[in-house]
KENU-225920 format. One record per residue (C-alpha): residue number from 1; residue in one letter; z, x, y. Coordinates in steps of 0.02 Angstrom, whole numbers, m for minus. Example, Ala and Ser with C-alpha at 12.3 -4.5 7.8 and 13.67 -1.06 7.14 Angstrom:
// KENU-225920
{atom 1, A, {390, 615, m225}};
{atom 2, S, {357, 684, m53}};
This chain:
// KENU-225920
{atom 1, X, {0, 0, 0}};
{atom 2, X, {m29, 56, 179}};
{atom 3, X, {129, 92, 277}};
{atom 4, X, {134, 136, 461}};
{atom 5, X, {318, 166, 434}};
{atom 6, X, {449, 164, 298}};
{atom 7, X, {596, 49, 328}};
{atom 8, X, {774, 93, 283}};
{atom 9, X, {924, m18, 255}};
{atom 10, X, {926, m207, 231}};
{atom 11, X, {776, m323, 211}};
{atom 12, X, {822, m506, 227}};
{atom 13, X, {727, m670, 244}};
{atom 14, X, {723, m742, 420}};
{atom 15, X, {716, m924, 363}};
{atom 16, X, {777, m1024, 213}};
{atom 17, X, {673, m1026, 55}};
{atom 18, X, {530, m1150, 41}};
{atom 19, X, {544, m1309, m58}};
{atom 20, X, {485, m1282, m237}};
{atom 21, X, {336, m1401, m213}};
{atom 22, X, {272, m1289, m75}};
{atom 23, X, {298, m1123, m163}};
{atom 24, X, {180, m1039, m285}};
{atom 25, X, {263, m941, m427}};
{atom 26, X, {222, m756, m443}};
{atom 27, X, {71, m711, m548}};
{atom 28, X, {108, m632, m718}};
{atom 29, X, {90, m443, m699}};
{atom 30, X, {50, m335, m849}};
{atom 31, X, {7, m175, m755}};
{atom 32, X, {164, m140, m654}};
{atom 33, X, {58, m133, m496}};
{atom 34, X, {35, m319, m467}};
{atom 35, X, {m117, m432, m483}};
{atom 36, X, {m257, m400, m359}};
{atom 37, X, {m306, m572, m292}};
{atom 38, X, {m486, m598, m235}};
{atom 39, X, {m494, m787, m212}};
{atom 40, X, {m379, m938, m198}};
{atom 41, X, {m439, m1119, m201}};
{atom 42, X, {m368, m1292, m226}};
{atom 43, X, {m461, m1417, m336}};
{atom 44, X, {m470, m1604, m299}};
{atom 45, X, {m334, m1633, m431}};
{atom 46, X, {m219, m1517, m329}};
{atom 47, X, {m222, m1378, m458}};
{atom 48, X, {m229, m1203, m382}};
{atom 49, X, {m357, m1078, m447}};
{atom 50, X, {m339, m891, m420}};
{atom 51, X, {m476, m763, m452}};
{atom 52, X, {m425, m582, m481}};
{atom 53, X, {m491, m405, m496}};
{atom 54, X, {m500, m370, m682}};
{atom 55, X, {m375, m501, m743}};
{atom 56, X, {m481, m656, m743}};
{atom 57, X, {m426, m826, m679}};
{atom 58, X, {m252, m900, m659}};
{atom 59, X, {m228, m1089, m643}};
{atom 60, X, {m74, m1181, m582}};
{atom 61, X, {m87, m1363, m632}};
{atom 62, X, {m14, m1496, m517}};
{atom 63, X, {171, m1510, m552}};
{atom 64, X, {174, m1358, m667}};
{atom 65, X, {292, m1212, m645}};
{atom 66, X, {191, m1077, m733}};
{atom 67, X, {15, m1008, m724}};
{atom 68, X, {m117, m1027, m859}};
{atom 69, X, {m236, m881, m882}};
{atom 70, X, {m422, m885, m921}};
{atom 71, X, {m504, m718, m963}};
{atom 72, X, {m661, m648, m1040}};
{atom 73, X, {m677, m637, m1229}};
{atom 74, X, {m809, m541, m1327}};
{atom 75, X, {m806, m684, m1452}};
{atom 76, X, {m958, m786, m1400}};
{atom 77, X, {m893, m940, m1491}};
{atom 78, X, {m744, m944, m1372}};
{atom 79, X, {m858, m991, m1225}};
{atom 80, X, {m750, m891, m1106}};
{atom 81, X, {m786, m833, m929}};
{atom 82, X, {m916, m694, m920}};
{atom 83, X, {m814, m567, m822}};
{atom 84, X, {m634, m541, m767}};
{atom 85, X, {m679, m495, m589}};
{atom 86, X, {m678, m667, m508}};
{atom 87, X, {m704, m692, m320}};
{atom 88, X, {m759, m872, m292}};
{atom 89, X, {m727, m1053, m343}};
{atom 90, X, {m811, m1220, m311}};
{atom 91, X, {m768, m1396, m369}};
{atom 92, X, {m887, m1540, m404}};
{atom 93, X, {m860, m1727, m386}};
{atom 94, X, {m841, m1760, m573}};
{atom 95, X, {m715, m1626, m617}};
{atom 96, X, {m835, m1479, m621}};
{atom 97, X, {m757, m1308, m593}};
{atom 98, X, {m872, m1166, m542}};
{atom 99, X, {m823, m982, m532}};
{atom 100, X, {m915, m827, m470}};
{atom 101, X, {m896, m643, m511}};
{atom 102, X, {m917, m470, m438}};
{atom 103, X, {m1070, m418, m537}};
{atom 104, X, {m1094, m534, m686}};
{atom 105, X, {m1152, m700, m620}};
{atom 106, X, {m1056, m864, m623}};
{atom 107, X, {m1004, m1006, m736}};
{atom 108, X, {m960, m1191, m750}};
{atom 109, X, {m824, m1286, m841}};
{atom 110, X, {m822, m1475, m863}};
{atom 111, X, {m660, m1481, m962}};
{atom 112, X, {m535, m1408, m840}};
{atom 113, X, {m568, m1226, m884}};
{atom 114, X, {m552, m1235, m1074}};
{atom 115, X, {m733, m1186, m1105}};
{atom 116, X, {m870, m1117, m995}};
{atom 117, X, {m1059, m1110, m978}};
{atom 118, X, {m1107, m944, m899}};
{atom 119, X, {m1258, m879, m805}};
{atom 120, X, {m1266, m689, m822}};
{atom 121, X, {m1398, m554, m836}};
{atom 122, X, {m1471, m638, m992}};
{atom 123, X, {m1514, m791, m889}};
{atom 124, X, {m1531, m717, m715}};
{atom 125, X, {m1618, m550, m745}};
{atom 126, X, {m1586, m396, m636}};
{atom 127, X, {m1537, m498, m482}};
{atom 128, X, {m1421, m639, m425}};
{atom 129, X, {m1269, m571, m517}};
{atom 130, X, {m1160, m519, m369}};
{atom 131, X, {m1081, m677, m299}};
{atom 132, X, {m1021, m667, m119}};
{atom 133, X, {m833, m678, m86}};
{atom 134, X, {m788, m864, m88}};
{atom 135, X, {m975, m890, m104}};
{atom 136, X, {m980, m1057, m197}};
{atom 137, X, {m983, m1227, m111}};
{atom 138, X, {m1026, m1402, m169}};
{atom 139, X, {m1113, m1538, m69}};
{atom 140, X, {m1110, m1700, m167}};
{atom 141, X, {m1177, m1660, m340}};
{atom 142, X, {m1264, m1502, m280}};
{atom 143, X, {m1185, m1331, m302}};
{atom 144, X, {m1234, m1179, m196}};
{atom 145, X, {m1198, m1003, m260}};
{atom 146, X, {m1217, m864, m130}};
{atom 147, X, {m1263, m691, m193}};
{atom 148, X, {m1330, m525, m131}};
{atom 149, X, {m1505, m589, m179}};
{atom 150, X, {m1496, m758, m92}};
{atom 151, X, {m1424, m929, m133}};
{atom 152, X, {m1451, m1021, m296}};
{atom 153, X, {m1431, m1211, m296}};
{atom 154, X, {m1428, m1342, m433}};
{atom 155, X, {m1402, m1530, m432}};
{atom 156, X, {m1398, m1551, m622}};
{atom 157, X, {m1253, m1438, m673}};
{atom 158, X, {m1364, m1287, m692}};
{atom 159, X, {m1501, m1361, m800}};
{atom 160, X, {m1621, m1308, m664}};
{atom 161, X, {m1601, m1191, m516}};
{atom 162, X, {m1690, m1168, m350}};
{atom 163, X, {m1675, m1024, m226}};
{atom 164, X, {m1641, m999, m42}};
{atom 165, X, {m1693, m823, 4}};
{atom 166, X, {m1786, m721, 134}};
{atom 167, X, {m1971, m679, 149}};
{atom 168, X, {m1955, m534, 27}};
{atom 169, X, {m1855, m631, m102}};
{atom 170, X, {m1974, m778, m92}};
{atom 171, X, {m2111, m672, m171}};
{atom 172, X, {m2015, m668, m336}};
{atom 173, X, {m1911, m828, m326}};
{atom 174, X, {m1955, m950, m465}};
{atom 175, X, {m1918, m1109, m367}};
{atom 176, X, {m1904, m1073, m180}};
{atom 177, X, {m1807, m1208, m87}};
{atom 178, X, {m1774, m1134, 84}};
{atom 179, X, {m1794, m977, 188}};
{atom 180, X, {m1649, m881, 266}};
{atom 181, X, {m1659, m727, 376}};
{atom 182, X, {m1578, m609, 249}};
{atom 183, X, {m1557, m630, 61}};
{atom 184, X, {m1399, m523, 65}};
{atom 185, X, {m1272, m663, 88}};
{atom 186, X, {m1094, m612, 133}};
{atom 187, X, {m1006, m780, 156}};
{atom 188, X, {m1039, m965, 128}};
{atom 189, X, {m954, m1124, 189}};
{atom 190, X, {m984, m1311, 203}};
{atom 191, X, {m956, m1378, 378}};
{atom 192, X, {m851, m1530, 418}};
{atom 193, X, {m1014, m1621, 461}};
{atom 194, X, {m1090, m1579, 291}};
{atom 195, X, {m1196, m1435, 353}};
{atom 196, X, {m1210, m1269, 263}};
{atom 197, X, {m1160, m1106, 345}};
{atom 198, X, {m1211, m936, 275}};
{atom 199, X, {m1160, m767, 343}};
{atom 200, X, {m1284, m632, 295}};
{atom 201, X, {m1330, m453, 333}};
{atom 202, X, {m1431, m503, 487}};
{atom 203, X, {m1316, m636, 561}};
{atom 204, X, {m1270, m816, 529}};
{atom 205, X, {m1373, m966, 473}};
{atom 206, X, {m1341, m1154, 477}};
{atom 207, X, {m1433, m1288, 381}};
{atom 208, X, {m1413, m1475, 412}};
{atom 209, X, {m1533, m1527, 273}};
{atom 210, X, {m1459, m1449, 117}};
{atom 211, X, {m1537, m1278, 139}};
{atom 212, X, {m1718, m1326, 167}};
{atom 213, X, {m1722, m1262, 347}};
{atom 214, X, {m1605, m1149, 442}};
{atom 215, X, {m1555, m1114, 621}};
{atom 216, X, {m1513, m930, 639}};
{atom 217, X, {m1383, m850, 753}};
{atom 218, X, {m1361, m663, 782}};
{atom 219, X, {m1197, m584, 731}};
{atom 220, X, {m1093, m571, 891}};
{atom 221, X, {m1077, m392, 952}};
{atom 222, X, {m1011, m321, 1115}};
{atom 223, X, {m1150, m193, 1140}};
{atom 224, X, {m1324, m164, 1070}};
{atom 225, X, {m1286, 9, 996}};
{atom 226, X, {m1247, 58, 817}};
{atom 227, X, {m1067, 92, 869}};
{atom 228, X, {m1045, m97, 897}};
{atom 229, X, {m1123, m152, 732}};
{atom 230, X, {m1035, m302, 656}};
{atom 231, X, {m1052, m410, 501}};
{atom 232, X, {m995, m585, 457}};
{atom 233, X, {m859, m572, 325}};
{atom 234, X, {m786, m748, 305}};
{atom 235, X, {m819, m927, 361}};
{atom 236, X, {m714, m1084, 373}};
{atom 237, X, {m755, m1256, 445}};
{atom 238, X, {m668, m1321, 600}};
{atom 239, X, {m717, m1495, 662}};
{atom 240, X, {m891, m1569, 675}};
{atom 241, X, {m1021, m1433, 698}};
{atom 242, X, {m892, m1298, 739}};
{atom 243, X, {m860, m1155, 619}};
{atom 244, X, {m738, m1009, 615}};
{atom 245, X, {m828, m842, 594}};
{atom 246, X, {m729, m692, 533}};
{atom 247, X, {m813, m524, 560}};
{atom 248, X, {m776, m340, 541}};
{atom 249, X, {m712, m339, 720}};
{atom 250, X, {m616, m501, 737}};
{atom 251, X, {m625, m691, 736}};
{atom 252, X, {m749, m802, 828}};
{atom 253, X, {m783, m989, 838}};
{atom 254, X, {m960, m1058, 854}};
{atom 255, X, {m1008, m1234, 911}};
{atom 256, X, {m1182, m1266, 841}};
{atom 257, X, {m1205, m1430, 936}};
{atom 258, X, {m1181, m1345, 1104}};
{atom 259, X, {m1256, m1178, 1051}};
{atom 260, X, {m1105, m1085, 1120}};
{atom 261, X, {m966, m972, 1063}};
{atom 262, X, {m796, m1043, 1106}};
{atom 263, X, {m655, m947, 1190}};
{atom 264, X, {m475, m944, 1128}};
{atom 265, X, {m441, m1112, 1213}};
{atom 266, X, {m591, m1195, 1132}};
{atom 267, X, {m701, m1195, 1287}};
{atom 268, X, {m888, m1156, 1274}};
{atom 269, X, {m884, m989, 1364}};
{atom 270, X, {m1013, m872, 1284}};
{atom 271, X, {m1196, m911, 1256}};
{atom 272, X, {m1272, m870, 1087}};
{atom 273, X, {m1358, m703, 1113}};
{atom 274, X, {m1376, m534, 1028}};
{atom 275, X, {m1233, m468, 1137}};
{atom 276, X, {m1077, m576, 1161}};
{atom 277, X, {m948, m513, 1284}};
{atom 278, X, {m789, m611, 1259}};
{atom 279, X, {m745, m759, 1147}};
{atom 280, X, {m671, m645, 1013}};
{atom 281, X, {m493, m642, 948}};
{atom 282, X, {m465, m458, 916}};
{atom 283, X, {m392, m410, 747}};
{atom 284, X, {m435, m293, 603}};
{atom 285, X, {m585, m330, 492}};
{atom 286, X, {m567, m509, 430}};
{atom 287, X, {m562, m530, 241}};
{atom 288, X, {m525, m717, 231}};
{atom 289, X, {m517, m868, 346}};
{atom 290, X, {m434, m1036, 315}};
{atom 291, X, {m443, m1186, 431}};
{atom 292, X, {m272, m1258, 474}};
{atom 293, X, {m320, m1415, 571}};
{atom 294, X, {m426, m1448, 724}};
{atom 295, X, {m439, m1290, 828}};
{atom 296, X, {m322, m1192, 714}};
{atom 297, X, {m354, m1061, 581}};
{atom 298, X, {m274, m915, 490}};
{atom 299, X, {m365, m751, 461}};
{atom 300, X, {m320, m624, 328}};
{atom 301, X, {m344, m438, 362}};
{atom 302, X, {m292, m272, 284}};
{atom 303, X, {m148, m268, 409}};
{atom 304, X, {m85, m444, 382}};
{atom 305, X, {m119, m625, 431}};
{atom 306, X, {m166, m680, 607}};
{atom 307, X, {m177, m843, 701}};
{atom 308, X, {m339, m900, 781}};
{atom 309, X, {m289, m826, 950}};
{atom 310, X, {m267, m651, 879}};
{atom 311, X, {m78, m655, 869}};
{atom 312, X, {m9, m577, 711}};
{atom 313, X, {91, m696, 601}};
{atom 314, X, {263, m646, 542}};
{atom 315, X, {269, m525, 397}};
{atom 316, X, {317, m619, 239}};
{atom 317, X, {283, m485, 108}};
{atom 318, X, {309, m297, 103}};
{atom 319, X, {123, m282, 59}};
{atom 320, X, {37, m333, 221}};
{atom 321, X, {m145, m337, 164}};
{atom 322, X, {m214, m514, 143}};
{atom 323, X, {m369, m534, 34}};
{atom 324, X, {m370, m724, 12}};
{atom 325, X, {m294, m875, 101}};
{atom 326, X, {m254, m1056, 57}};
{atom 327, X, {m165, m1180, 170}};
{atom 328, X, {m35, m1269, 63}};
{atom 329, X, {41, m1383, 194}};
{atom 330, X, {54, m1388, 384}};
{atom 331, X, {128, m1220, 434}};
{atom 332, X, {128, m1154, 256}};
{atom 333, X, {m3, m1045, 174}};
{atom 334, X, {m29, m943, 16}};
{atom 335, X, {m83, m763, 43}};
{atom 336, X, {m174, m670, m94}};
{atom 337, X, {m143, m483, m89}};
{atom 338, X, {m190, m327, m187}};
{atom 339, X, {m20, m343, m270}};
{atom 340, X, {m10, m530, m304}};
{atom 341, X, {16, m693, m212}};
{atom 342, X, {151, m748, m89}};
{atom 343, X, {193, m912, m3}};
{atom 344, X, {221, m895, 183}};
{atom 345, X, {272, m1005, 329}};
{atom 346, X, {217, m977, 507}};
{atom 347, X, {397, m952, 565}};
{atom 348, X, {451, m855, 412}};
{atom 349, X, {458, m667, 401}};
{atom 350, X, {551, m516, 338}};
{atom 351, X, {686, m454, 454}};
{atom 352, X, {681, m266, 448}};
{atom 353, X, {855, m207, 493}};
{atom 354, X, {901, m25, 517}};
{atom 355, X, {815, 134, 566}};
{atom 356, X, {627, 142, 567}};
{atom 357, X, {554, 312, 535}};
{atom 358, X, {398, 398, 471}};
{atom 359, X, {427, 512, 323}};
{atom 360, X, {335, 675, 297}};
{atom 361, X, {191, 650, 175}};
{atom 362, X, {173, 731, 4}};
{atom 363, X, {m4, 782, 49}};
{atom 364, X, {m92, 905, 161}};
{atom 365, X, {m250, 886, 263}};
{atom 366, X, {m392, 1009, 284}};
{atom 367, X, {m562, 1013, 362}};
{atom 368, X, {m709, 953, 260}};
{atom 369, X, {m795, 1094, 167}};
{atom 370, X, {m972, 1033, 135}};
{atom 371, X, {m1002, 859, 206}};
{atom 372, X, {m1176, 920, 251}};
{atom 373, X, {m1269, 760, 215}};
{atom 374, X, {m1302, 594, 301}};
{atom 375, X, {m1303, 424, 216}};
{atom 376, X, {m1457, 369, 122}};
{atom 377, X, {m1441, 195, 199}};
{atom 378, X, {m1443, 168, 387}};
{atom 379, X, {m1284, 109, 473}};
{atom 380, X, {m1381, m43, 532}};
{atom 381, X, {m1416, m96, 352}};
{atom 382, X, {m1276, m97, 220}};
{atom 383, X, {m1208, 82, 224}};
{atom 384, X, {m1048, 55, 125}};
{atom 385, X, {m1021, 132, m46}};
{atom 386, X, {m988, 7, m186}};
{atom 387, X, {m800, 18, m213}};
{atom 388, X, {m796, m52, m390}};
{atom 389, X, {m901, 84, m472}};
{atom 390, X, {m878, 252, m385}};
{atom 391, X, {m912, 423, m459}};
{atom 392, X, {m810, 439, m620}};
{atom 393, X, {m766, 255, m623}};
{atom 394, X, {m775, 144, m777}};
{atom 395, X, {m724, m12, m679}};
{atom 396, X, {m561, m14, m775}};
{atom 397, X, {m640, 26, m944}};
{atom 398, X, {m783, m98, m927}};
{atom 399, X, {m927, 25, m909}};
{atom 400, X, {m973, 205, m951}};
{atom 401, X, {m918, 344, m835}};
{atom 402, X, {m1021, 333, m677}};
{atom 403, X, {m1124, 484, m624}};
{atom 404, X, {m1153, 438, m442}};
{atom 405, X, {m1117, 307, m310}};
{atom 406, X, {m1201, 142, m269}};
{atom 407, X, {m1265, 66, m108}};
{atom 408, X, {m1298, m120, m133}};
{atom 409, X, {m1437, m175, m16}};
{atom 410, X, {m1577, m302, m12}};
{atom 411, X, {m1743, m266, m96}};
{atom 412, X, {m1857, m148, 5}};
{atom 413, X, {m1716, m83, 117}};
{atom 414, X, {m1771, 92, 175}};
{atom 415, X, {m1695, 238, 78}};
{atom 416, X, {m1673, 396, 182}};
{atom 417, X, {m1665, 578, 131}};
{atom 418, X, {m1485, 636, 151}};
{atom 419, X, {m1538, 811, 202}};
{atom 420, X, {m1684, 930, 227}};
{atom 421, X, {m1774, 988, 71}};
{atom 422, X, {m1922, 978, m47}};
{atom 423, X, {m1964, 834, m164}};
{atom 424, X, {m1959, 900, m343}};
{atom 425, X, {m1974, 734, m435}};
{atom 426, X, {m2055, 568, m390}};
{atom 427, X, {m2089, 449, m533}};
{atom 428, X, {m2014, 353, m679}};
{atom 429, X, {m1850, 416, m748}};
{atom 430, X, {m1720, 333, m859}};
{atom 431, X, {m1779, 164, m925}};
{atom 432, X, {m1920, 155, m800}};
{atom 433, X, {m1817, 183, m642}};
{atom 434, X, {m1923, 233, m493}};
{atom 435, X, {m1837, 396, m445}};
{atom 436, X, {m1845, 532, m313}};
{atom 437, X, {m1759, 702, m324}};
{atom 438, X, {m1743, 824, m179}};
{atom 439, X, {m1696, 1008, m189}};
{atom 440, X, {m1606, 1041, m26}};
{atom 441, X, {m1634, 1193, 82}};
{atom 442, X, {m1450, 1236, 92}};
{atom 443, X, {m1370, 1320, m57}};
{atom 444, X, {m1187, 1317, m104}};
{atom 445, X, {m1121, 1491, m145}};
{atom 446, X, {m1289, 1537, m219}};
{atom 447, X, {m1307, 1376, m318}};
{atom 448, X, {m1443, 1246, m293}};
{atom 449, X, {m1401, 1075, m220}};
{atom 450, X, {m1504, 922, m265}};
{atom 451, X, {m1495, 737, m225}};
{atom 452, X, {m1573, 601, m334}};
{atom 453, X, {m1613, 420, m288}};
{atom 454, X, {m1633, 289, m426}};
{atom 455, X, {m1691, 107, m451}};
{atom 456, X, {m1813, 103, m306}};
{atom 457, X, {m1944, m32, m293}};
{atom 458, X, {m2069, 88, m217}};
{atom 459, X, {m2082, 276, m190}};
{atom 460, X, {m2150, 342, m25}};
{atom 461, X, {m2154, 530, m60}};
{atom 462, X, {m2235, 646, m187}};
{atom 463, X, {m2186, 806, m276}};
{atom 464, X, {m2198, 959, m164}};
{atom 465, X, {m2180, 860, m4}};
{atom 466, X, {m2061, 927, 129}};
{atom 467, X, {m1936, 801, 198}};
{atom 468, X, {m1813, 802, 341}};
{atom 469, X, {m1644, 717, 348}};
{atom 470, X, {m1671, 533, 386}};
{atom 471, X, {m1850, 525, 324}};
{atom 472, X, {m1886, 364, 228}};
{atom 473, X, {m1926, 418, 50}};
{atom 474, X, {m1917, 253, m46}};
{atom 475, X, {m1872, 69, m40}};
{atom 476, X, {m1721, m8, m126}};
{atom 477, X, {m1755, m104, m287}};
{atom 478, X, {m1690, m140, m462}};
{atom 479, X, {m1806, m40, m577}};
{atom 480, X, {m1733, 36, m733}};
{atom 481, X, {m1555, 1, m789}};
{atom 482, X, {m1497, m111, m645}};
{atom 483, X, {m1404, m274, m622}};
{atom 484, X, {m1446, m297, m439}};
{atom 485, X, {m1547, m224, m296}};
{atom 486, X, {m1462, m60, m254}};
{atom 487, X, {m1480, 126, m231}};
{atom 488, X, {m1394, 241, m355}};
{atom 489, X, {m1367, 411, m275}};
{atom 490, X, {m1319, 571, m366}};
{atom 491, X, {m1282, 746, m301}};
{atom 492, X, {m1303, 895, m417}};
{atom 493, X, {m1249, 1077, m396}};
{atom 494, X, {m1343, 1184, m523}};
{atom 495, X, {m1342, 1370, m568}};
{atom 496, X, {m1532, 1376, m576}};
{atom 497, X, {m1683, 1296, m494}};
{atom 498, X, {m1724, 1173, m633}};
{atom 499, X, {m1780, 995, m607}};
{atom 500, X, {m1745, 944, m790}};
{atom 501, X, {m1561, 986, m761}};
{atom 502, X, {m1562, 851, m626}};
{atom 503, X, {m1683, 718, m690}};
{atom 504, X, {m1703, 698, m877}};
{atom 505, X, {m1748, 524, m944}};
{atom 506, X, {m1662, 566, m1108}};
{atom 507, X, {m1499, 629, m1032}};
{atom 508, X, {m1373, 493, m989}};
{atom 509, X, {m1243, 616, m923}};
{atom 510, X, {m1323, 757, m820}};
{atom 511, X, {m1226, 919, m834}};
{atom 512, X, {m1206, 961, m650}};
{atom 513, X, {m1167, 800, m556}};
{atom 514, X, {m1029, 807, m426}};
{atom 515, X, {m947, 672, m323}};
{atom 516, X, {m1065, 624, m179}};
{atom 517, X, {m916, 563, m77}};
{atom 518, X, {m869, 745, m47}};
{atom 519, X, {m1044, 789, 14}};
{atom 520, X, {m1090, 640, 125}};
{atom 521, X, {m1012, 631, 298}};
{atom 522, X, {m881, 491, 300}};
{atom 523, X, {m911, 338, 408}};
{atom 524, X, {m860, 361, 590}};
{atom 525, X, {m672, 358, 615}};
{atom 526, X, {m630, 376, 429}};
{atom 527, X, {m573, 516, 314}};
{atom 528, X, {m576, 572, 132}};
{atom 529, X, {m437, 569, 2}};
{atom 530, X, {m449, 686, m148}};
{atom 531, X, {m329, 756, m275}};
{atom 532, X, {m280, 796, m452}};
{atom 533, X, {m176, 708, m586}};
{atom 534, X, {m102, 813, m726}};
{atom 535, X, {m28, 755, m891}};
{atom 536, X, {130, 823, m973}};
{atom 537, X, {31, 962, m1057}};
{atom 538, X, {m37, 1023, m890}};
{atom 539, X, {m212, 956, m925}};
{atom 540, X, {m315, 840, m816}};
{atom 541, X, {m262, 660, m850}};
{atom 542, X, {m425, 566, m879}};
{atom 543, X, {m469, 388, m824}};
{atom 544, X, {m300, 362, m742}};
{atom 545, X, {m294, 229, m607}};
{atom 546, X, {m237, 286, m437}};
{atom 547, X, {m163, 138, m342}};
{atom 548, X, {m111, 120, m161}};
{atom 549, X, {m262, 138, m47}};
{atom 550, X, {m313, m16, 53}};
{atom 551, X, {m496, m26, 102}};
{atom 552, X, {m575, m180, 181}};
{atom 553, X, {m759, m138, 165}};
{atom 554, X, {m870, m183, 82}};
{atom 555, X, {m781, m344, 36}};
{atom 556, X, {m920, m397, m83}};
{atom 557, X, {m875, m251, m197}};
{atom 558, X, {m687, m241, m164}};
{atom 559, X, {m578, m88, m179}};
{atom 560, X, {m432, m100, m301}};
{atom 561, X, {m397, 75, m368}};
{atom 562, X, {m479, 244, m396}};
{atom 563, X, {m499, 321, m569}};
{atom 564, X, {m484, 502, m618}};
{atom 565, X, {m636, 580, m699}};
{atom 566, X, {m677, 571, m884}};
{atom 567, X, {m757, 701, m996}};
{atom 568, X, {m933, 665, m928}};
{atom 569, X, {m888, 694, m745}};
{atom 570, X, {m869, 859, m655}};
{atom 571, X, {m746, 920, m523}};
{atom 572, X, {m824, 989, m366}};
{atom 573, X, {m854, 1178, m378}};
{atom 574, X, {m754, 1203, m218}};
{atom 575, X, {m615, 1071, m226}};
{atom 576, X, {m588, 1057, m414}};
{atom 577, X, {m528, 878, m390}};
{atom 578, X, {m497, 743, m520}};
{atom 579, X, {m538, 599, m401}};
{atom 580, X, {m604, 575, m225}};
{atom 581, X, {m626, 425, m110}};
{atom 582, X, {m712, 431, 59}};
{atom 583, X, {m723, 309, 207}};
{atom 584, X, {m533, 285, 207}};
{atom 585, X, {m454, 214, 364}};
{atom 586, X, {m330, 336, 444}};
{atom 587, X, {m147, 299, 410}};
{atom 588, X, {m4, 322, 290}};
{atom 589, X, {m18, 260, 110}};
{atom 590, X, {93, 266, m44}};
{atom 591, X, {m7, 310, m199}};
{atom 592, X, {51, 280, m377}};
{atom 593, X, {m8, 329, m552}};
{atom 594, X, {59, 309, m729}};
{atom 595, X, {33, 459, m844}};
{atom 596, X, {108, 470, m1019}};
{atom 597, X, {215, 318, m978}};
{atom 598, X, {287, 399, m822}};
{atom 599, X, {258, 321, m652}};
{atom 600, X, {237, 442, m506}};
{atom 601, X, {215, 406, m321}};
{atom 602, X, {158, 511, m175}};
{atom 603, X, {153, 479, 12}};
{atom 604, X, {m11, 529, 92}};
{atom 605, X, {m75, 532, 269}};
{atom 606, X, {m262, 510, 298}};
{atom 607, X, {m344, 574, 456}};
{atom 608, X, {m519, 544, 522}};
{atom 609, X, {m652, 673, 477}};
{atom 610, X, {m531, 772, 367}};
{atom 611, X, {m489, 785, 182}};
{atom 612, X, {m316, 734, 126}};
{atom 613, X, {m263, 824, m34}};
{atom 614, X, {m130, 761, m156}};
{atom 615, X, {m72, 808, m331}};
{atom 616, X, {26, 720, m467}};
{atom 617, X, {106, 786, m625}};
{atom 618, X, {166, 945, m707}};
{atom 619, X, {50, 1064, m615}};
{atom 620, X, {68, 982, m444}};
{atom 621, X, {115, 1101, m307}};
């Protein structure tokens, strides 16, 4: 968890406990680190549904005192959910329950969650599998599922599907229904007037006719430069044609009927335009929004919950980060967190009594050693690294050890060379993936440095061609082994100038990959955390989860924990690390691991443009 300070002495509740009917029981925790909540929703029968990172679905039936759990089973006869990483729910008029996942499609239950019909890669192909956070809504008997490839809709419980996508997606959509400005949908909501709202990579769209036609609005930014770039992160209906819009930079309210952004007092004060000066309630990047009555809303951020005017709500849990919100009753809300779920009241908080101080961290910081390279995706596109499947990750044992990092972006997004060099490979690699490899001009202590770019839809360079940093070398796609449109980037440090050491269609685990997050410059204002975890025998502890970091972006592939490398991953030749995470917001964090049954914690302090180093275990020093 992130801590700006450590609090000594007594912690006491400021108000009496809530009535049992208004309090959600804690989620069952089998890890010792809590249950990472991604979504909370209430069904028409008043049951509460909770989606989690890696632990499936929890259901609290009306009047019940304990949670039921629904998780994935490899037994196909069980008709279970397809994936335990659940980030969205929707409810139909005849008892239908829909769920969405981070990377394996969605599903439907018509018997209260006992059995499920799933739509995964087998039905969807290499697209449509990444559902947007809270990206399922129903409108009558029609369900809308928002994904990074557009919106799927069905009015017959999934017997047939149509698509709402952009001009690029429409070329491959089987049953186009409507056209939106960007297929990469980040948020979805149904307005109080029955309209559809969709936040996407290029702004915000509204449809009053079920998705056939859309009115587009630019994402509100305060200046036209890259430094003011903003994205819609969450949506919630207010009254009529008014919608709450949570972004990376705060909370807005848009009145579609008047074509104006509203100020904090609900007055139409800012015209819809590419640049909006004013009309924003400042707060950290918004991760969830819940309407709380006309003109009122709660917003969840990595630093806690906020009211619609930007005032922070009282702290009601020692873990401040809020990843999901549900209004339970007037003045009472449920907050999903990386460590579980808590029930909060507006006037309830933790009284922190005693001395407040900042302890010295168990880490040290140093300058970056070789962040020579730029991002392969422009900051004005989707430049964030997928947080669920970093270098060395298995997504909690779900997949094989990852050899690079992912950038999830719409089809045909430009892919840029991360540094100067010469193209040494341009063609089909593993399983038909359109691939580019560049040997960079700079060497590292006499060794050769390469970058490789996989899954492209089209290649724009040829072998022997010289490229400069920033040159467009390919377009994002899903060729080869891919479950969505994305760029897979690898960095290799090799002892010899040999392209087969870098790109070999028959080699699943290249011998000289290193973690790209130590070679790419971190996002502006962020730093890098790296370290080692040793077991009792003084050996690297493999595939150990490192808990404690809080990262808001990208929300569509949420951060939960880092993993130490396995046998197919390679420490950096300079750092010798067992794990590394970049783009970390500066601040103090408490990290925790479990090795050989022993739990260890370390305090770390992250600084912008620097590397924070930490060690756990018998060889830590």
